[in-house]
C-alpha positions in Angstrom: 16.5 -17.6 -7.4 17.1 -14.0 -6.8 14.7 -12.3 -4.7 13.0 -10.5 -7.6 12.7 -13.9 -9.5 11.2 -15.5 -6.1 8.6 -12.7 -6.0 7.6 -12.8 -9.6 7.3 -16.6 -9.4 4.9 -16.2 -6.6 2.9 -13.6 -8.4 2.6 -15.7 -11.4 1.6 -19.0 -9.3 4.9 -20.7 -10.2 7.0 -22.8 -8.0 9.2 -21.0 -5.6 12.2 -22.2 -3.7 10.8 -20.5 -0.6 7.9 -18.1 0.2 9.1 -14.5 -0.3 8.5 -11.9 2.3 7.6 -8.3 2.4 7.1 -5.9 5.3 7.2 -2.0 5.8 6.8 0.7 8.4 6.5 4.5 8.7 9.9 5.9 9.7 10.0 8.8 12.4 8.8 11.9 11.0 12.4 13.7 11.0 13.8 10.7 9.1 11.1 9.9 6.5 11.9 12.3 3.7 14.9 13.7 1.7 18.3 12.4 2.3 17.4 11.1 5.9 14.5 9.2 4.1 16.9 7.6 1.6 19.2 6.5 4.5 16.3 5.2 6.6 15.0 3.1 3.7 18.5 1.6 2.8 19.2 0.7 6.6 15.8 -0.9 6.9 16.3 -2.9 3.5 20.0 -4.0 4.8 18.8 -5.0 8.4 15.7 -6.9 7.4 16.7 -8.7 4.2 13.3 -9.2 3.0 12.5 -10.0 -0.8 10.6 -7.0 -1.3 11.9 -3.4 -0.9 8.9 -1.0 -0.4 9.6 2.7 -0.7 7.3 4.6 1.5 5.6 8.0 0.5 5.4 10.8 3.1 5.6 13.5 0.4 1.9 13.9 0.4 -0.5 16.2 -1.6 -0.1 19.7 0.3 -2.7 21.6 2.2 -5.3 23.1 0.1 -6.8 25.5 2.4 -10.2 25.6 4.1 -12.7 23.2 2.7 -15.8 23.9 4.6 -18.5 23.5 1.9 -18.8 21.0 -1.2 -18.1 24.0 -3.5 -14.6 24.5 -1.8 -13.4 21.4 -3.4 -12.9 23.7 -6.5 -9.7 24.9 -4.5 -8.0 21.5 -5.3 -5.8 22.1 -8.3 -4.5 20.0 -11.1 -1.4 18.1 -9.9 1.5 17.0 -12.0 5.1 15.6 -11.6 6.3 19.3 -11.5 4.6 19.9 -8.1 7.2 20.1 -5.3 5.7 17.1 -3.3 6.0 15.0 -6.5 9.5 16.0 -7.2 10.6 15.2 -3.7 9.0 11.7 -3.9 10.6 11.3 -7.5 14.0 12.3 -6.1 14.0 10.2 -3.1 13.0 7.2 -5.1 15.7 7.7 -7.7 18.3 7.9 -4.9 17.1 4.8 -3.2 17.0 2.9 -6.3 20.6 3.8 -7.1 21.9 2.3 -3.9 19.3 -0.5 -3.1 19.9 -4.3 -3.9 19.3 -4.7 -7.5 18.1 -8.3 -6.9 15.3 -7.3 -4.7 11.8 -6.7 -6.0 10.7 -3.1 -5.7 7.7 -1.3 -4.9 6.7 2.4 -4.7 3.8 3.4 -2.3 1.0 5.2 -4.1 -1.8 6.5 -2.0 -5.1 5.7 -3.4 -7.8 8.2 -4.5 -9.4 8.4 -0.9 -6.1 8.8 1.0 -4.7 11.3 -1.6 -8.0 13.4 -1.2 -7.6 13.3 2.7 -4.1 14.6 2.9 -4.8 18.1 1.6 -7.3 18.9 4.2 -6.2 16.4 7.2 -4.1 19.0 8.9 -7.1 21.1 9.5 -9.7 18.6 10.4 -8.0 15.5 11.5 -8.4 12.1 10.0 -12.0 11.2 11.3 -13.1 14.8 10.7 -12.1 14.4 7.1 -13.7 11.2 6.6 -17.0 12.4 7.9 -16.6 15.6 5.8 -16.3 13.4 2.8 -19.6 11.8 3.4 -21.3 15.2 4.3 -20.1 16.9 1.0 -20.9 14.2 -1.4 -24.5 13.9 -0.1 -24.9 17.6 -0.2 -23.3 18.3 -3.6 -21.1 15.7 -4.9 -20.1 17.1 -8.4 -17.2 19.5 -7.0 -15.8 16.6 -5.0 -16.0 14.3 -8.1 -14.3 16.9 -10.1 -11.5 17.4 -7.4 -11.1 13.6 -7.0 -10.5 13.5 -10.9 -7.8 16.1 -10.7 -6.0 14.1 -7.8 -6.4 10.9 -9.7 -4.7 12.5 -12.8 -1.7 13.2 -10.9 -1.5 9.9 -9.3 -1.6 8.1 -12.7 1.4 10.3 -13.6 3.3 9.2 -10.5 2.5 5.5 -11.3 4.1 5.8 -14.6 7.1 7.8 -13.4 7.7 5.1 -10.7 8.1 2.5 -13.6 10.5 4.9 -15.4 12.6 5.1 -12.2 13.2 1.4 -12.3 10.5 0.2 -9.8 8.9 -3.2 -10.4 5.4 -1.9 -9.3 3.3 0.1 -7.0 1.9 -0.6 -3.6 -1.6 0.9 -4.0 -3.2 1.9 -0.5 -6.8 1.8 -1.0 -9.3 3.4 1.4 -13.0 3.7 1.4 -14.1 0.2 1.7 -15.0 0.8 5.4 -18.7 0.0 6.0 -19.2 2.8 8.4 -18.2 5.8 6.0 -19.5 5.4 2.5 -22.4 3.3 1.4 -21.8 0.7 -1.2 -23.4 3.1 -3.8 -21.3 6.0 -2.7 -18.1 3.9 -2.9 -19.0 2.6 -6.5 -19.5 6.2 -7.7 -16.9 8.3 -5.8 -14.1 5.9 -5.1 -14.1 2.8 -7.4 -13.8 4.5 -10.7 -10.8 6.6 -9.7 -8.9 3.7 -7.9 -9.5 1.7 -11.2 -8.4 4.6 -13.3 -5.0 4.7 -11.4 -4.6 1.0 -11.4 -5.2 0.7 -14.9 -2.7 3.5 -15.8 -0.1 1.7 -13.5 -0.6 -1.5 -15.4 -0.5 0.2 -18.9 2.9 1.7 -17.6 4.2 -1.7 -17.0 4.0 -1.8 -13.3 2.9 -4.8 -11.1 0.0 -3.6 -9.0 -0.1 -4.7 -5.2 -3.5 -3.7 -4.0 -3.6 -2.9 -0.3 -7.0 -2.6 1.2 -6.5 -0.5 4.3 -8.4 -0.2 7.7 -10.9 -2.3 9.4 -14.7 -3.1 9.2 -14.3 -3.5 5.4 -16.8 -4.7 3.0 -14.4 -6.8 0.9 -17.0 -7.3 -1.8 -16.5 -3.8 -2.8 -13.0 -4.6 -4.0 -13.9 -7.8 -5.9 -14.1 -6.2 -9.2 -10.7 -4.9 -8.7 -9.2 -8.4 -9.3 -8.3 -8.0 -13.0 -6.2 -4.9 -12.1 -4.5 -6.4 -9.1 -1.4 -8.8 -9.2 -1.2 -9.2 -5.5 -3.9 -8.4 -2.7 -3.2 -7.6 0.9 -5.6 -6.5 3.6 -6.0 -6.7 7.4 -7.1 -10.3 7.8 -7.4 -9.6 11.8 -8.5 -6.1 11.6 -11.4 -6.8 9.2 -11.9 -10.5 10.2 -11.5 -11.6 6.5 -9.2 -14.8 6.3 -6.5 -15.6 3.8 -8.6 -18.4 2.5 -11.6 -15.9 2.1 -9.3 -13.7 0.2 -8.1 -16.6 -2.1 -11.7 -17.4 -3.0 -12.6 -13.5 -3.5 -9.7 -12.9 -5.7 -9.1 -16.1 -7.8 -6.1 -16.2 -9.7 -4.3 -13.4 -7.9 -1.5 -13.8 -5.3 -2.0 -13.0 -1.6 0.4 -11.2 0.6 -0.1 -11.3 4.5 -0.6 -13.6 7.3 0.5 -11.8 10.2 -1.2 -9.2 12.5 1.0 -6.1 12.3 0.6 -4.3 15.7 -0.4 -7.0 18.1 0.3 -10.8 18.9 3.4 -12.6 18.2 4.7 -9.9 15.8 5.3 -7.5 18.7 5.0 -9.5 21.8 6.4 -12.9 21.0 9.9 -14.4 21.5 12.0 -14.9 18.5 11.3 -18.7 18.5 7.6 -17.9 18.7 7.8 -15.5 15.7 9.7 -17.9 13.6 7.1 -20.7 14.5 4.1 -18.5 13.6 5.8 -17.6 10.3 6.2 -21.3 9.5 2.7 -22.0 10.5 1.1 -19.3 8.4 3.2 -20.7 5.3 2.2 -24.3 6.2 -1.3 -23.6 6.6 -1.8 -21.5 3.4 0.8 -23.1 1.2 3.6 -21.9 -0.9 1.9 -21.2 -4.2 0.9 -17.6 -5.0 1.8 -16.4 -1.5 4.0 -13.7 -0.1 4.5 -13.6 3.7 3.7 -10.3 5.1 1.5 -8.4 7.6 -2.0 -6.8 7.7 -0.5 -3.2 7.2 2.6 -1.3 8.3 4.5 -2.5 11.3 5.1 -0.3 14.4 7.7 2.4 13.7 9.7 1.4 16.9 9.8 -2.6 16.1 13.2 -3.9 16.3 14.5 -4.8 12.7 15.8 -8.1 13.8 12.2 -9.4 14.4 11.5 -8.8 10.7 14.8 -10.4 9.6 13.8 -13.5 11.8 10.6 -14.0 9.8 12.6 -13.6 6.6 15.0 -16.2 7.7 12.2 -18.6 8.9 10.6 -18.4 5.6 13.9 -19.7 4.1 14.3 -22.7 6.4 13.5 -26.0 4.8 
């Protein structure tokens, strides 16, 4: 099996010669975009030798100015593939795909509606400040916020389709909003879920395979249960949010699962190479080889030695 064939077999619940692997990290800020970003990705792929190559996206929705009142969300414009941040991401993906292993399974990061709405104002208020601002504004006057989210979602739908055109197999959709300490269930179902699903549906219609990553801790995983028909693979913080792989298998029946390892603690960053390999094998043994991709809760530490990731990939291939 090629790497791509192996990942596709896992996604479709077919027999694999060994469990595929996929990991990613954020590169240093000065090496994450442009030509240096291309080089960073290619070097990471070469050194880690995982089955999945995931292209990061640090070309974020740009600063939109002061957003102090709900009405200020009217400042958020319509976005298209002609916007500079979109062009930069498209060009980086194109350059990476021209040089990357053609036998690997390829993903492009697509920030979900919540994250994409954070980016244009995060620089002014900080991450926690923006999350609280969302809650305040939708409770004061949700309509301008909804309309801004719609404009952002339209742009993300275009990017998903463009990823497929550039030769990627699918998207890695980074979903936010499931945390219990921000939105209520009702707010999530009205403000986040419709736009997440709109983007995921557009991605599927473009021919992409959807990896749904449910980010952060303290999640109400039930909020994502209805996403199952739009997801081909699901991934979440099993340690961060205390929701096991087995619980995920039951919540998302018929959908492949990616994960098994903590991303920023435990054996991944502290164990010896032998301990790391043993843990990888244990995760596979405990979960089984069907419909499973060995990965982590989320992105790994930027500074993690690449040979640790390669050791996991090699352990998964050992009989």
